[in-house]
N, C-alpha and C positions, 0 to 999 in steps of 0.2 A: 516079218515085223510083228513084233508082239503087240497084241492089243492091250490098251490100258484098261486096267480093271476099274470099274466104277464102284464106288463105295455104296453099298446099299444102306439106305436109311430105314431104320425101324420106325414103325408107326408111333407117333407122339414125340419123336425126337426131331430137333431142328439144329441146323448147323450154327455153331456159335459165330456170330458176326464180330468182326474185329472192332475194337474200341474206336470211337470217332477221334480223329486227329484234331487237336486243339490248334486254333489259328494263332499265328504270332500276334502278340499284344493283347490276347484275351486270356491271360493267366489268371487263375483264381487261387485263393488261399491266403494265409496270413500275410505273406509278403506283398501281395497285390493290395490287400486291405490297408496295410501300413502306407503304401504308396498313395492310395486314394485319399487317406486322411492327411497325408503330408501335402497333397495338392490343394486341400480346401483353403479358401482365402480366409484370412484373419478378420474378425469383426472390426468395424471402424471404431476408433476411440470415441468415448462420449463427448458430446458437445458441452460447452460451458453452461448452457441452459439446463441440460440434463443433470450435470453435476450440482448446480445450484438447487434444483428441485430435490435431488437425493439428500443433500445436506439439510434442506428445510424440513423434509419428512423426518429425518433423524432427530433434529432439534425439537420438533413438535412432540415426538414420542418421549424424549427426555423430559420435556416440560410437563407432559401429562403424568409421567411416573412421579416426578417431584411433587406435583400438586396432590396426587393421591396420597403420597407419603405424608405431606403436611396435614392433609385432612385427617388421616388416621392418628397422627400425633396429637392434633388438636382435640379430637374426640377423647383420646385416652387422658389427656391433661384435664379436660373438662370434667370427665367422670371422677378423676382423682380429686380435683378441687371440690366437686360437689360432695363427695364422701367425707373429705376433711372438714368442710364447713358444717356438716351435720354432727360432728363429734361433740360430746358434752363438755362444757367448760363451766367452772364454778363462778358464781357472781358473789362478790364480797360486800359486806357492809359491817358497820360497827354499832354496837348497842350504846345507848346513852350512858354517859359517865356521871354517876350521882355523887360518889365520894371516892377519895383516893387519887392515885396518880393517873394521868392520861395513858400511861403505858400498861396499866392494869385492866384496861377495858376488855370486854369479851367481844370477839369478832365472830362473824357468821358467814358461812359458805353455803350457798344454795345451788342445787342442780336445776338450771332453768331449761334443760333439754327436755322436750316432750316425749322422746322415744327411747333414749338410752340411759341406763343407770351407770353411776360411777362406783366402781368396785375397788376396795382397798385404797382409799385416798390417803395421801400423806401430805401434810401442809407444813410449809417452812416460812418463817417470818424473816424478812430481809430489811435491814436499815440501809437505804440507798445512800443517804447522806445526812449529815447534820451541819448546816451552814455555819461558817465561822468557827469550826471546831477542829478541822483537819482530820476527822475520823474517817477511815476508809470504809467502804461498804462491808457489811458483816451480816451473817445469817445465823439463825438459830431455829431448831425444830420446835414446832408448836406443841403446847402442853394442854392438858385437861380437855382433850378432844372428846366430844360427846355427840353421838348419833341419835336420831329420833327413836323414841321408845317403840318397841315392837318391830323395828326394822331389822332386816338381815344384818348379820355381823359385818361391820365396816363396809356398808353399802349405802349409797345415796340414790334412791329411786327418783324418777322425774318429779320435780317439785319439792323434794325433801331438802332439809338443810341440816348442817352440823355446826356446832359452836366450838371455839377453841380460844386459847390465850397465847400471848406472845411474851416470853420473858426477856423483853428488850433491856431491862436494867442490867442483866448479866453481861450484855454486850457493851453497854455504854460505861458502866461503872462510875456512878456519881451518887451523891446523897439524894435521898428521895425528895428533899425540899426543892431541888433544882429541876425536878421533872417538868413542871409546867413551862418554864422558859426553854428548856432543851426540846421539848415536844413541839413547840411552835416553830422551831427551826429545822425540824426533822422531816424527811420524806421516807415513807415505808412502802413496801409492796409485799405480795404473797406469791409463793411458788408452790405449785401443786403437782403431784404425780399420782396417776391412777390407772386402773384397767377399765376397758369398756366391757360391758356385760357379754357381748357376743364375740369379741375379739380379745382374748386374754393372752395371746402369744407375745405381745409387746405392750409396754406401758407408755401412756401419753403424758406429756408435760405441758404446763401452761403457766405463764407469768401474768399477774394482774397488772392493772394500771397503778400508778403511784397514788398514795394517799397522803394527805396533810391534815394537820389539826386545825379546824376552822373555829375561830372564836366568835363567829356571827351567831352561833347557836348557844343557848344557855340551857344546860351546861355545854361546854365545848364538845365537838364531835369530830371523829376522823371521817373525812369525806374524800371523794376522788379529786385529784388535782385538776383544776380547770386548764 
């Protein structure tokens, strides 16, 4: 009977042990992970109180964002209104009429703004109405415009004034003897266009209040309509 040969092991070598057998039901891997995920119970649906709380938080965030937007819009509008209110506007007055027609009087436009100058001003005279005449509103460019002596060309610095005349007779077209009666029934105003000294990219415009011929003064004078 032949003797079985025993395998000799070299020093430092060990017999490879067989891989451990996996127990049934203890499988690992992607398939088992998917099964474990599928077995997880679904979270319970939110209660009515939780839904109301979530809706309340969302509404509060929306209201907060709307409030912040309104605050920003208000600040921008306030800054724009403040800048617009600081713009220079001319103040008009009429010199006393000593002789001639009330329409031949010299008018005065003064820059009352203490900070900004009016550059390249253009004045237009407008007849708003002549009562009981049926005349429609009409406008004519001012003539004989004169700026202060020594001032920059076509510039009204703060506190300076320019003078001009209005050729209203060319609009109304009547004999000069009828001027006093027509002037007492007329309403006029002035339209101006000008640049601001620091912002010349666009022109500003302004319409004055209406003026009427007041006979309470001697001689009569054009004053602001009360």
